[in-house]
PQR file of N, CA, C, O and H, with PARSE charges and radii, in Angstrom:
ATOM      1  N   UNK A   1     127.023 137.036  50.972 -0.4000 1.5000
ATOM      2  CA  UNK A   1     127.530 137.152  52.107 -0.0000 2.0000
ATOM      3  C   UNK A   1     129.446 137.071  52.141  0.5500 1.7000
ATOM      4  O   UNK A   1     130.167 136.278  51.535 -0.5500 1.4000
ATOM      5  N   UNK A   2     129.742 137.916  52.841 -0.4000 1.5000
ATOM      6  CA  UNK A   2     130.999 138.256  52.761 -0.0000 2.0000
ATOM      7  C   UNK A   2     131.908 137.426  53.827  0.5500 1.7000
ATOM      8  O   UNK A   2     131.478 137.227  54.963 -0.5500 1.4000
ATOM      9  H   UNK A   2     129.156 138.560  53.333  0.4000 1.0000
ATOM     10  N   UNK A   3     133.178 136.954  53.415 -0.4000 1.5000
ATOM     11  CA  UNK A   3     134.005 136.321  54.359 -0.0000 2.0000
ATOM     12  C   UNK A   3     135.047 137.273  55.046  0.5500 1.7000
ATOM     13  O   UNK A   3     136.026 136.814  55.633 -0.5500 1.4000
ATOM     14  H   UNK A   3     133.528 137.116  52.492  0.4000 1.0000
ATOM     15  N   UNK A   4     134.797 138.619  54.948 -0.4000 1.5000
ATOM     16  CA  UNK A   4     135.393 139.459  55.432 -0.0000 2.0000
ATOM     17  C   UNK A   4     134.869 139.839  57.024  0.5500 1.7000
ATOM     18  O   UNK A   4     133.668 139.854  57.297 -0.5500 1.4000
ATOM     19  H   UNK A   4     134.002 138.992  54.471  0.4000 1.0000
ATOM     20  N   UNK A   5     135.696 140.074  57.809 -0.4000 1.5000
ATOM     21  CA  UNK A   5     135.234 140.398  59.153 -0.0000 2.0000
ATOM     22  C   UNK A   5     134.466 141.467  59.267  0.5500 1.7000
ATOM     23  O   UNK A   5     134.753 142.378  58.491 -0.5500 1.4000
ATOM     24  H   UNK A   5     136.671 140.061  57.587  0.4000 1.0000
ATOM     25  N   UNK A   6     133.421 141.679  60.118 -0.4000 1.5000
ATOM     26  CA  UNK A   6     132.540 142.793  60.350 -0.0000 2.0000
ATOM     27  C   UNK A   6     132.705 143.500  61.738  0.5500 1.7000
ATOM     28  O   UNK A   6     132.211 142.869  62.672 -0.5500 1.4000
ATOM     29  H   UNK A   6     133.188 140.939  60.749  0.4000 1.0000
ATOM     30  N   UNK A   7     133.214 144.512  62.006 -0.4000 1.5000
ATOM     31  CA  UNK A   7     133.329 144.953  63.388 -0.0000 2.0000
ATOM     32  C   UNK A   7     131.890 145.380  64.042  0.5500 1.7000
ATOM     33  O   UNK A   7     130.969 145.973  63.481 -0.5500 1.4000
ATOM     34  H   UNK A   7     133.616 145.025  61.247  0.4000 1.0000
ATOM     35  N   UNK A   8     131.953 144.964  65.231 -0.4000 1.5000
ATOM     36  CA  UNK A   8     130.596 145.425  66.070 -0.0000 2.0000
ATOM     37  C   UNK A   8     131.112 145.845  67.467  0.5500 1.7000
ATOM     38  O   UNK A   8     132.132 145.325  67.921 -0.5500 1.4000
ATOM     39  H   UNK A   8     132.701 144.483  65.688  0.4000 1.0000
ATOM     40  N   UNK A   9     130.498 146.671  68.071 -0.4000 1.5000
ATOM     41  CA  UNK A   9     130.738 146.984  69.453 -0.0000 2.0000
ATOM     42  C   UNK A   9     129.791 146.158  70.421  0.5500 1.7000
ATOM     43  O   UNK A   9     128.592 145.959  70.227 -0.5500 1.4000
ATOM     44  H   UNK A   9     129.670 147.093  67.702  0.4000 1.0000
ATOM     45  N   UNK A  10     130.629 145.658  71.623 -0.4000 1.5000
ATOM     46  CA  UNK A  10     130.061 144.988  72.761 -0.0000 2.0000
ATOM     47  C   UNK A  10     130.304 145.996  73.685  0.5500 1.7000
ATOM     48  O   UNK A  10     131.002 146.989  73.483 -0.5500 1.4000
ATOM     49  H   UNK A  10     131.604 145.819  71.780  0.4000 1.0000
ATOM     50  N   UNK A  11     129.530 145.630  75.005 -0.4000 1.5000
ATOM     51  CA  UNK A  11     129.593 145.998  76.213 -0.0000 2.0000
ATOM     52  C   UNK A  11     129.960 144.945  77.097  0.5500 1.7000
ATOM     53  O   UNK A  11     129.083 144.148  77.430 -0.5500 1.4000
ATOM     54  H   UNK A  11     128.963 144.823  75.169  0.4000 1.0000
ATOM     55  N   UNK A  12     131.384 144.790  77.628 -0.4000 1.5000
ATOM     56  CA  UNK A  12     131.480 144.005  78.739 -0.0000 2.0000
ATOM     57  C   UNK A  12     132.055 144.483  80.150  0.5500 1.7000
ATOM     58  O   UNK A  12     133.112 145.099  80.286 -0.5500 1.4000
ATOM     59  H   UNK A  12     132.096 145.438  77.358  0.4000 1.0000
ATOM     60  N   UNK A  13     131.358 144.175  80.982 -0.4000 1.5000
ATOM     61  CA  UNK A  13     131.502 144.652  82.299 -0.0000 2.0000
ATOM     62  C   UNK A  13     131.336 146.254  82.084  0.5500 1.7000
ATOM     63  O   UNK A  13     132.165 146.995  82.613 -0.5500 1.4000
ATOM     64  H   UNK A  13     130.499 143.675  80.871  0.4000 1.0000
ATOM     65  N   UNK A  14     130.509 146.676  81.484 -0.4000 1.5000
ATOM     66  CA  UNK A  14     130.569 148.180  81.743 -0.0000 2.0000
ATOM     67  C   UNK A  14     131.518 148.842  80.429  0.5500 1.7000
ATOM     68  O   UNK A  14     131.290 149.966  79.980 -0.5500 1.4000
ATOM     69  H   UNK A  14     129.836 146.074  81.055  0.4000 1.0000
ATOM     70  N   UNK A  15     132.314 148.187  80.048 -0.4000 1.5000
ATOM     71  CA  UNK A  15     133.350 148.631  79.035 -0.0000 2.0000
ATOM     72  C   UNK A  15     133.015 148.321  77.564  0.5500 1.7000
ATOM     73  O   UNK A  15     132.771 147.145  77.296 -0.5500 1.4000
ATOM     74  H   UNK A  15     132.499 147.275  80.413  0.4000 1.0000
ATOM     75  N   UNK A  16     132.976 149.211  76.609 -0.4000 1.5000
ATOM     76  CA  UNK A  16     132.760 149.142  75.231 -0.0000 2.0000
ATOM     77  C   UNK A  16     134.109 148.441  74.625  0.5500 1.7000
ATOM     78  O   UNK A  16     135.237 148.855  74.891 -0.5500 1.4000
ATOM     79  H   UNK A  16     133.174 150.166  76.827  0.4000 1.0000
ATOM     80  N   UNK A  17     133.858 147.396  73.828 -0.4000 1.5000
ATOM     81  CA  UNK A  17     134.954 146.937  73.012 -0.0000 2.0000
ATOM     82  C   UNK A  17     134.300 146.533  71.749  0.5500 1.7000
ATOM     83  O   UNK A  17     133.088 146.331  71.678 -0.5500 1.4000
ATOM     84  H   UNK A  17     132.942 147.060  73.611  0.4000 1.0000
ATOM     85  N   UNK A  18     135.178 146.406  70.675 -0.4000 1.5000
ATOM     86  CA  UNK A  18     134.751 146.152  69.231 -0.0000 2.0000
ATOM     87  C   UNK A  18     135.465 144.647  69.195  0.5500 1.7000
ATOM     88  O   UNK A  18     136.503 144.332  69.777 -0.5500 1.4000
ATOM     89  H   UNK A  18     136.163 146.570  70.733  0.4000 1.0000
ATOM     90  N   UNK A  19     134.589 143.763  68.312 -0.4000 1.5000
ATOM     91  CA  UNK A  19     135.175 142.664  68.075 -0.0000 2.0000
ATOM     92  C   UNK A  19     134.782 142.416  66.520  0.5500 1.7000
ATOM     93  O   UNK A  19     133.655 142.639  66.076 -0.5500 1.4000
ATOM     94  H   UNK A  19     133.746 144.019  67.839  0.4000 1.0000
ATOM     95  N   UNK A  20     135.769 141.970  65.828 -0.4000 1.5000
ATOM     96  CA  UNK A  20     135.403 141.678  64.603 -0.0000 2.0000
ATOM     97  C   UNK A  20     135.406 140.237  64.185  0.5500 1.7000
ATOM     98  O   UNK A  20     136.322 139.479  64.506 -0.5500 1.4000
ATOM     99  H   UNK A  20     136.684 141.789  66.189  0.4000 1.0000
ATOM    100  N   UNK A  21     134.259 139.825  63.385 -0.4000 1.5000
ATOM    101  CA  UNK A  21     133.991 138.265  63.232 -0.0000 2.0000
ATOM    102  C   UNK A  21     133.182 138.482  61.701  0.5500 1.7000
ATOM    103  O   UNK A  21     132.582 139.461  61.257 -0.5500 1.4000
ATOM    104  H   UNK A  21     133.516 140.441  63.125  0.4000 1.0000
ATOM    105  N   UNK A  22     133.391 137.418  61.242 -0.4000 1.5000
ATOM    106  CA  UNK A  22     132.711 137.274  59.990 -0.0000 2.0000
ATOM    107  C   UNK A  22     131.325 137.010  60.100  0.5500 1.7000
ATOM    108  O   UNK A  22     130.937 136.396  61.093 -0.5500 1.4000
ATOM    109  H   UNK A  22     133.878 136.623  61.603  0.4000 1.0000
ATOM    110  N   UNK A  23     130.446 137.408  59.163 -0.4000 1.5000
ATOM    111  CA  UNK A  23     128.986 137.235  59.411 -0.0000 2.0000
ATOM    112  C   UNK A  23     128.455 136.270  59.746  0.5500 1.7000
ATOM    113  O   UNK A  23     127.494 136.361  60.511 -0.5500 1.4000
ATOM    114  H   UNK A  23     130.760 137.908  58.356  0.4000 1.0000
ATOM    115  N   UNK A  24     128.898 135.032  59.291 -0.4000 1.5000
ATOM    116  CA  UNK A  24     128.205 133.765  59.792 -0.0000 2.0000
ATOM    117  C   UNK A  24     128.390 133.534  61.181  0.5500 1.7000
ATOM    118  O   UNK A  24     127.540 132.892  61.798 -0.5500 1.4000
ATOM    119  H   UNK A  24     129.678 134.959  58.670  0.4000 1.0000
ATOM    120  N   UNK A  25     129.482 134.017  61.791 -0.4000 1.5000
ATOM    121  CA  UNK A  25     129.789 133.962  63.120 -0.0000 2.0000
ATOM    122  C   UNK A  25     128.701 135.056  63.904  0.5500 1.7000
ATOM    123  O   UNK A  25     127.894 134.739  64.778 -0.5500 1.4000
ATOM    124  H   UNK A  25     130.173 134.538  61.290  0.4000 1.0000
ATOM    125  N   UNK A  26     128.877 136.176  63.440 -0.4000 1.5000
ATOM    126  CA  UNK A  26     127.725 136.828  64.096 -0.0000 2.0000
ATOM    127  C   UNK A  26     126.292 136.339  64.330  0.5500 1.7000
ATOM    128  O   UNK A  26     125.619 136.379  65.360 -0.5500 1.4000
ATOM    129  H   UNK A  26     129.532 136.434  62.730  0.4000 1.0000
ATOM    130  N   UNK A  27     126.024 135.907  63.217 -0.4000 1.5000
ATOM    131  CA  UNK A  27     124.706 135.286  62.866 -0.0000 2.0000
ATOM    132  C   UNK A  27     124.372 133.938  64.025  0.5500 1.7000
ATOM    133  O   UNK A  27     123.328 133.727  64.642 -0.5500 1.4000
ATOM    134  H   UNK A  27     126.571 135.875  62.381  0.4000 1.0000
ATOM    135  N   UNK A  28     125.338 133.354  64.040 -0.4000 1.5000
ATOM    136  CA  UNK A  28     125.474 132.160  65.093 -0.0000 2.0000
ATOM    137  C   UNK A  28     125.504 132.521  66.338  0.5500 1.7000
ATOM    138  O   UNK A  28     124.764 131.984  67.162 -0.5500 1.4000
ATOM    139  H   UNK A  28     126.186 133.525  63.538  0.4000 1.0000
ATOM    140  N   UNK A  29     126.424 133.551  66.680 -0.4000 1.5000
ATOM    141  CA  UNK A  29     126.427 133.925  67.872 -0.0000 2.0000
ATOM    142  C   UNK A  29     125.258 134.727  68.548  0.5500 1.7000
ATOM    143  O   UNK A  29     125.035 134.703  69.758 -0.5500 1.4000
ATOM    144  H   UNK A  29     127.025 133.987  66.010  0.4000 1.0000
ATOM    145  N   UNK A  30     124.588 135.391  67.685 -0.4000 1.5000
ATOM    146  CA  UNK A  30     123.131 136.008  68.204 -0.0000 2.0000
ATOM    147  C   UNK A  30     122.043 134.977  68.280  0.5500 1.7000
ATOM    148  O   UNK A  30     121.010 135.178  68.919 -0.5500 1.4000
ATOM    149  H   UNK A  30     124.770 135.410  66.702  0.4000 1.0000
ATOM    150  N   UNK A  31     122.298 133.823  67.592 -0.4000 1.5000
ATOM    151  CA  UNK A  31     121.159 132.666  67.380 -0.0000 2.0000
ATOM    152  C   UNK A  31     121.559 132.019  68.808  0.5500 1.7000
ATOM    153  O   UNK A  31     120.614 131.772  69.557 -0.5500 1.4000
ATOM    154  H   UNK A  31     123.137 133.660  67.072  0.4000 1.0000
ATOM    155  N   UNK A  32     122.769 131.742  69.227 -0.4000 1.5000
ATOM    156  CA  UNK A  32     122.867 131.054  70.519 -0.0000 2.0000
ATOM    157  C   UNK A  32     122.505 131.998  71.756  0.5500 1.7000
ATOM    158  O   UNK A  32     121.910 131.621  72.766 -0.5500 1.4000
ATOM    159  H   UNK A  32     123.537 131.942  68.618  0.4000 1.0000
ATOM    160  N   UNK A  33     122.888 133.067  71.546 -0.4000 1.5000
ATOM    161  CA  UNK A  33     122.414 134.113  72.730 -0.0000 2.0000
ATOM    162  C   UNK A  33     120.811 133.899  73.003  0.5500 1.7000
ATOM    163  O   UNK A  33     120.267 133.657  74.080 -0.5500 1.4000
ATOM    164  H   UNK A  33     123.371 133.373  70.726  0.4000 1.0000
ATOM    165  N   UNK A  34     120.158 134.075  71.581 -0.4000 1.5000
ATOM    166  CA  UNK A  34     118.661 133.997  71.558 -0.0000 2.0000
ATOM    167  C   UNK A  34     118.226 132.750  72.306  0.5500 1.7000
ATOM    168  O   UNK A  34     117.329 132.866  73.142 -0.5500 1.4000
ATOM    169  H   UNK A  34     120.600 134.271  70.706  0.4000 1.0000
ATOM    170  N   UNK A  35     118.914 131.289  72.023 -0.4000 1.5000
ATOM    171  CA  UNK A  35     118.404 130.168  72.328 -0.0000 2.0000
ATOM    172  C   UNK A  35     118.553 129.929  73.850  0.5500 1.7000
ATOM    173  O   UNK A  35     117.945 129.069  74.488 -0.5500 1.4000
ATOM    174  H   UNK A  35     119.642 131.195  71.344  0.4000 1.0000
ATOM    175  N   UNK A  36     119.494 130.858  74.362 -0.4000 1.5000
ATOM    176  CA  UNK A  36     119.894 130.764  75.801 -0.0000 2.0000
ATOM    177  C   UNK A  36     119.136 131.750  76.472  0.5500 1.7000
ATOM    178  O   UNK A  36     119.146 131.784  77.703 -0.5500 1.4000
ATOM    179  H   UNK A  36     119.988 131.556  73.844  0.4000 1.0000
ATOM    180  N   UNK A  37     118.331 132.741  75.653 -0.4000 1.5000
ATOM    181  CA  UNK A  37     117.521 133.712  76.464 -0.0000 2.0000
ATOM    182  C   UNK A  37     118.202 134.769  77.157  0.5500 1.7000
ATOM    183  O   UNK A  37     117.645 135.331  78.100 -0.5500 1.4000
ATOM    184  H   UNK A  37     118.323 132.713  74.654  0.4000 1.0000
ATOM    185  N   UNK A  38     119.699 135.188  76.666 -0.4000 1.5000
ATOM    186  CA  UNK A  38     120.546 136.076  77.365 -0.0000 2.0000
ATOM    187  C   UNK A  38     121.062 137.120  76.307  0.5500 1.7000
ATOM    188  O   UNK A  38     121.361 136.745  75.173 -0.5500 1.4000
ATOM    189  H   UNK A  38     120.151 134.731  75.900  0.4000 1.0000
ATOM    190  N   UNK A  39     121.142 138.182  76.618 -0.4000 1.5000
ATOM    191  CA  UNK A  39     121.717 139.098  75.731 -0.0000 2.0000
ATOM    192  C   UNK A  39     123.204 138.955  75.273  0.5500 1.7000
ATOM    193  O   UNK A  39     124.154 138.709  76.017 -0.5500 1.4000
ATOM    194  H   UNK A  39     120.899 138.487  77.538  0.4000 1.0000
ATOM    195  N   UNK A  40     123.248 139.156  73.890 -0.4000 1.5000
ATOM    196  CA  UNK A  40     124.646 138.859  73.138 -0.0000 2.0000
ATOM    197  C   UNK A  40     125.700 139.506  74.217  0.5500 1.7000
ATOM    198  O   UNK A  40     126.726 138.828  74.277 -0.5500 1.4000
ATOM    199  H   UNK A  40     122.477 139.356  73.285  0.4000 1.0000
ATOM    200  N   UNK A  41     125.703 140.437  74.923 -0.4000 1.5000
ATOM    201  CA  UNK A  41     126.630 141.281  75.761 -0.0000 2.0000
ATOM    202  C   UNK A  41     127.004 140.324  76.668  0.5500 1.7000
ATOM    203  O   UNK A  41     128.200 140.073  76.811 -0.5500 1.4000
ATOM    204  H   UNK A  41     124.869 140.987  74.875  0.4000 1.0000
ATOM    205  N   UNK A  42     125.911 139.579  77.494 -0.4000 1.5000
ATOM    206  CA  UNK A  42     126.050 138.714  78.529 -0.0000 2.0000
ATOM    207  C   UNK A  42     126.745 137.586  78.181  0.5500 1.7000
ATOM    208  O   UNK A  42     127.529 137.131  79.014 -0.5500 1.4000
ATOM    209  H   UNK A  42     124.939 139.784  77.378  0.4000 1.0000
ATOM    210  N   UNK A  43     126.592 136.928  76.904 -0.4000 1.5000
ATOM    211  CA  UNK A  43     127.220 135.762  76.471 -0.0000 2.0000
ATOM    212  C   UNK A  43     128.681 136.145  76.163  0.5500 1.7000
ATOM    213  O   UNK A  43     129.593 135.367  76.444 -0.5500 1.4000
ATOM    214  H   UNK A  43     125.955 137.297  76.228  0.4000 1.0000
ATOM    215  N   UNK A  44     128.911 137.369  75.573 -0.4000 1.5000
ATOM    216  CA  UNK A  44     130.455 137.620  75.426 -0.0000 2.0000
ATOM    217  C   UNK A  44     131.134 137.935  76.597  0.5500 1.7000
ATOM    218  O   UNK A  44     132.348 137.748  76.685 -0.5500 1.4000
ATOM    219  H   UNK A  44     128.171 138.001  75.345  0.4000 1.0000
ATOM    220  N   UNK A  45     130.504 138.373  77.458 -0.4000 1.5000
ATOM    221  CA  UNK A  45     131.249 138.631  78.881 -0.0000 2.0000
ATOM    222  C   UNK A  45     131.573 137.221  79.539  0.5500 1.7000
ATOM    223  O   UNK A  45     132.602 137.009  80.181 -0.5500 1.4000
ATOM    224  H   UNK A  45     129.518 138.525  77.386  0.4000 1.0000
ATOM    225  N   UNK A  46     130.615 136.321  79.315 -0.4000 1.5000
ATOM    226  CA  UNK A  46     130.816 135.077  79.923 -0.0000 2.0000
ATOM    227  C   UNK A  46     132.165 134.295  79.051  0.5500 1.7000
ATOM    228  O   UNK A  46     133.091 133.787  79.685 -0.5500 1.4000
ATOM    229  H   UNK A  46     129.780 136.493  78.794  0.4000 1.0000
ATOM    230  N   UNK A  47     132.126 134.285  77.701 -0.4000 1.5000
ATOM    231  CA  UNK A  47     133.125 133.652  77.034 -0.0000 2.0000
ATOM    232  C   UNK A  47     134.439 134.628  77.480  0.5500 1.7000
ATOM    233  O   UNK A  47     135.570 134.151  77.573 -0.5500 1.4000
ATOM    234  H   UNK A  47     131.374 134.697  77.187  0.4000 1.0000
ATOM    235  N   UNK A  48     134.151 136.022  77.738 -0.4000 1.5000
ATOM    236  CA  UNK A  48     135.449 136.758  78.190 -0.0000 2.0000
ATOM    237  C   UNK A  48     136.237 136.396  79.427  0.5500 1.7000
ATOM    238  O   UNK A  48     137.449 136.321  79.629 -0.5500 1.4000
ATOM    239  H   UNK A  48     133.232 136.409  77.662  0.4000 1.0000
ATOM    240  N   UNK A  49     135.289 136.215  80.112 -0.4000 1.5000
ATOM    241  CA  UNK A  49     135.761 135.622  81.656 -0.0000 2.0000
ATOM    242  C   UNK A  49     136.091 134.363  81.649  0.5500 1.7000
ATOM    243  O   UNK A  49     136.606 133.965  82.694 -0.5500 1.4000
ATOM    244  H   UNK A  49     134.305 136.276  79.947  0.4000 1.0000
ATOM    245  N   UNK A  50     135.959 133.598  80.794 -0.4000 1.5000
ATOM    246  CA  UNK A  50     136.312 132.090  80.795 -0.0000 2.0000
ATOM    247  C   UNK A  50     137.535 131.783  79.868  0.5500 1.7000
ATOM    248  O   UNK A  50     138.132 130.712  79.969 -0.5500 1.4000
ATOM    249  H   UNK A  50     135.540 133.921  79.946  0.4000 1.0000
ATOM    250  N   UNK A  51     137.891 132.727  78.976 -0.4000 1.5000
ATOM    251  CA  UNK A  51     138.882 132.721  78.024 -0.0000 2.0000
ATOM    252  C   UNK A  51     140.335 132.820  78.565  0.5500 1.7000
ATOM    253  O   UNK A  51     140.603 133.621  79.460 -0.5500 1.4000
ATOM    254  H   UNK A  51     137.407 133.597  78.894  0.4000 1.0000
ATOM    255  N   UNK A  52     141.268 132.004  78.020 -0.4000 1.5000
ATOM    256  CA  UNK A  52     142.685 132.064  78.060 -0.0000 2.0000
ATOM    257  C   UNK A  52     142.973 133.544  77.745  0.5500 1.7000
ATOM    258  O   UNK A  52     142.551 134.104  76.733 -0.5500 1.4000
ATOM    259  H   UNK A  52     141.050 131.353  77.293  0.4000 1.0000
ATOM    260  N   UNK A  53     143.829 134.214  78.824 -0.4000 1.5000
ATOM    261  CA  UNK A  53     144.291 135.568  78.443 -0.0000 2.0000
ATOM    262  C   UNK A  53     145.078 135.709  77.268  0.5500 1.7000
ATOM    263  O   UNK A  53     145.105 136.825  76.750 -0.5500 1.4000
ATOM    264  H   UNK A  53     144.172 133.760  79.647  0.4000 1.0000
ATOM    265  N   UNK A  54     145.732 134.767  76.746 -0.4000 1.5000
ATOM    266  CA  UNK A  54     146.481 134.676  75.525 -0.0000 2.0000
ATOM    267  C   UNK A  54     145.968 134.664  74.252  0.5500 1.7000
ATOM    268  O   UNK A  54     146.610 134.951  73.241 -0.5500 1.4000
ATOM    269  H   UNK A  54     145.710 133.860  77.166  0.4000 1.0000
ATOM    270  N   UNK A  55     144.626 134.280  74.300 -0.4000 1.5000
ATOM    271  CA  UNK A  55     143.793 134.267  73.192 -0.0000 2.0000
ATOM    272  C   UNK A  55     142.675 135.323  73.184  0.5500 1.7000
ATOM    273  O   UNK A  55     142.018 135.555  74.198 -0.5500 1.4000
ATOM    274  H   UNK A  55     144.104 134.047  75.121  0.4000 1.0000
ATOM    275  N   UNK A  56     142.516 135.826  72.259 -0.4000 1.5000
ATOM    276  CA  UNK A  56     141.618 137.155  71.700 -0.0000 2.0000
ATOM    277  C   UNK A  56     140.433 136.763  71.810  0.5500 1.7000
ATOM    278  O   UNK A  56     140.101 135.594  71.613 -0.5500 1.4000
ATOM    279  H   UNK A  56     143.050 135.637  71.435  0.4000 1.0000
ATOM    280  N   UNK A  57     139.587 137.752  72.160 -0.4000 1.5000
ATOM    281  CA  UNK A  57     138.121 137.543  72.357 -0.0000 2.0000
ATOM    282  C   UNK A  57     137.332 137.323  71.087  0.5500 1.7000
ATOM    283  O   UNK A  57     136.254 136.738  71.188 -0.5500 1.4000
ATOM    284  H   UNK A  57     139.857 138.702  72.320  0.4000 1.0000
ATOM    285  N   UNK A  58     137.747 137.720  69.928 -0.4000 1.5000
ATOM    286  CA  UNK A  58     137.201 137.426  68.520 -0.0000 2.0000
ATOM    287  C   UNK A  58     137.424 135.623  68.375  0.5500 1.7000
ATOM    288  O   UNK A  58     136.534 134.823  68.087 -0.5500 1.4000
ATOM    289  H   UNK A  58     138.623 138.195  69.846  0.4000 1.0000
ATOM    290  N   UNK A  59     138.704 135.343  68.636 -0.4000 1.5000
ATOM    291  CA  UNK A  59     139.021 134.114  68.502 -0.0000 2.0000
ATOM    292  C   UNK A  59     138.274 133.062  69.556  0.5500 1.7000
ATOM    293  O   UNK A  59     138.056 131.878  69.301 -0.5500 1.4000
ATOM    294  H   UNK A  59     139.427 135.993  68.870  0.4000 1.0000
ATOM    295  N   UNK A  60     138.007 133.592  70.516 -0.4000 1.5000
ATOM    296  CA  UNK A  60     137.389 132.924  71.583 -0.0000 2.0000
ATOM    297  C   UNK A  60     135.727 132.655  71.131  0.5500 1.7000
ATOM    298  O   UNK A  60     135.134 131.587  71.284 -0.5500 1.4000
ATOM    299  H   UNK A  60     138.184 134.554  70.724  0.4000 1.0000
ATOM    300  N   UNK A  61     135.167 133.880  70.554 -0.4000 1.5000
ATOM    301  CA  UNK A  61     133.973 133.604  70.143 -0.0000 2.0000
ATOM    302  C   UNK A  61     133.756 132.610  69.022  0.5500 1.7000
ATOM    303  O   UNK A  61     132.813 131.828  68.907 -0.5500 1.4000
ATOM    304  H   UNK A  61     135.648 134.748  70.430  0.4000 1.0000
ATOM    305  N   UNK A  62     134.721 132.764  68.272 -0.4000 1.5000
ATOM    306  CA  UNK A  62     134.665 131.608  67.098 -0.0000 2.0000
ATOM    307  C   UNK A  62     134.750 130.198  67.498  0.5500 1.7000
ATOM    308  O   UNK A  62     134.127 129.265  66.991 -0.5500 1.4000
ATOM    309  H   UNK A  62     135.488 133.399  68.366  0.4000 1.0000
ATOM    310  N   UNK A  63     135.670 130.142  68.554 -0.4000 1.5000
ATOM    311  CA  UNK A  63     135.794 128.777  68.902 -0.0000 2.0000
ATOM    312  C   UNK A  63     134.621 128.329  69.623  0.5500 1.7000
ATOM    313  O   UNK A  63     134.220 127.193  69.374 -0.5500 1.4000
ATOM    314  H   UNK A  63     136.177 130.899  68.966  0.4000 1.0000
ATOM    315  N   UNK A  64     133.839 129.221  70.705 -0.4000 1.5000
ATOM    316  CA  UNK A  64     132.749 128.890  71.180 -0.0000 2.0000
ATOM    317  C   UNK A  64     131.550 128.394  70.311  0.5500 1.7000
ATOM    318  O   UNK A  64     130.972 127.330  70.535 -0.5500 1.4000
ATOM    319  H   UNK A  64     134.165 130.144  70.908  0.4000 1.0000
ATOM    320  N   UNK A  65     131.234 129.232  69.323 -0.4000 1.5000
ATOM    321  CA  UNK A  65     130.249 129.084  68.166 -0.0000 2.0000
ATOM    322  C   UNK A  65     130.554 127.844  67.612  0.5500 1.7000
ATOM    323  O   UNK A  65     129.696 126.962  67.621 -0.5500 1.4000
ATOM    324  H   UNK A  65     131.704 130.096  69.141  0.4000 1.0000
ATOM    325  N   UNK A  66     131.773 127.632  67.078 -0.4000 1.5000
ATOM    326  CA  UNK A  66     132.164 126.055  66.556 -0.0000 2.0000
ATOM    327  C   UNK A  66     131.837 125.046  67.481  0.5500 1.7000
ATOM    328  O   UNK A  66     131.290 124.051  67.004 -0.5500 1.4000
ATOM    329  H   UNK A  66     132.470 128.349  67.071  0.4000 1.0000
ATOM    330  N   UNK A  67     132.045 125.070  68.694 -0.4000 1.5000
ATOM    331  CA  UNK A  67     131.985 124.176  69.887 -0.0000 2.0000
ATOM    332  C   UNK A  67     130.539 123.764  70.089  0.5500 1.7000
ATOM    333  O   UNK A  67     130.134 122.625  70.324 -0.5500 1.4000
ATOM    334  H   UNK A  67     132.489 125.878  69.081  0.4000 1.0000
ATOM    335  N   UNK A  68     129.746 124.996  69.948 -0.4000 1.5000
ATOM    336  CA  UNK A  68     128.151 124.920  69.943 -0.0000 2.0000
ATOM    337  C   UNK A  68     127.472 124.274  68.914  0.5500 1.7000
ATOM    338  O   UNK A  68     126.470 123.569  69.038 -0.5500 1.4000
ATOM    339  H   UNK A  68     130.074 125.921  69.757  0.4000 1.0000
ATOM    340  N   UNK A  69     128.142 124.587  67.771 -0.4000 1.5000
ATOM    341  CA  UNK A  69     127.543 123.890  66.407 -0.0000 2.0000
ATOM    342  C   UNK A  69     127.957 122.374  66.345  0.5500 1.7000
ATOM    343  O   UNK A  69     127.227 121.630  65.690 -0.5500 1.4000
ATOM    344  H   UNK A  69     128.955 125.160  67.671  0.4000 1.0000
ATOM    345  N   UNK A  70     128.980 121.890  66.921 -0.4000 1.5000
ATOM    346  CA  UNK A  70     129.386 120.641  67.146 -0.0000 2.0000
ATOM    347  C   UNK A  70     128.994 119.816  68.330  0.5500 1.7000
ATOM    348  O   UNK A  70     129.373 118.662  68.533 -0.5500 1.4000
ATOM    349  H   UNK A  70     129.573 122.495  67.453  0.4000 1.0000
ATOM    350  N   UNK A  71     128.282 120.443  69.009 -0.4000 1.5000
ATOM    351  CA  UNK A  71     127.663 119.926  70.334 -0.0000 2.0000
ATOM    352  C   UNK A  71     128.652 119.672  71.562  0.5500 1.7000
ATOM    353  O   UNK A  71     128.323 118.904  72.466 -0.5500 1.4000
ATOM    354  H   UNK A  71     127.974 121.380  68.844  0.4000 1.0000
ATOM    355  N   UNK A  72     129.821 120.314  71.562 -0.4000 1.5000
ATOM    356  CA  UNK A  72     130.659 120.125  72.456 -0.0000 2.0000
ATOM    357  C   UNK A  72     130.522 121.082  73.743  0.5500 1.7000
ATOM    358  O   UNK A  72     131.310 120.894  74.670 -0.5500 1.4000
ATOM    359  H   UNK A  72     130.088 120.938  70.828  0.4000 1.0000
ATOM    360  N   UNK A  73     129.607 122.045  73.837 -0.4000 1.5000
ATOM    361  CA  UNK A  73     129.407 122.468  75.207 -0.0000 2.0000
ATOM    362  C   UNK A  73     128.457 121.979  76.103  0.5500 1.7000
ATOM    363  O   UNK A  73     128.397 122.431  77.247 -0.5500 1.4000
ATOM    364  H   UNK A  73     128.966 122.198  73.085  0.4000 1.0000
TER
END
């Protein structure tokens, strides 16, 4: 397992974007989406719509994953 970010493409509101996250965050992000029975793109779009515009999408996803792991959502 690498600690280096891995870039993946997501589609948000019909637009493609690339997000770089470490493998562990990608795995957990996919697991959370599966647990919620929603596509990963839909979960990313939800996070994107609710994030502070001053905070990047990758950072917002990391915080979301961490908050889920801590039971803070």
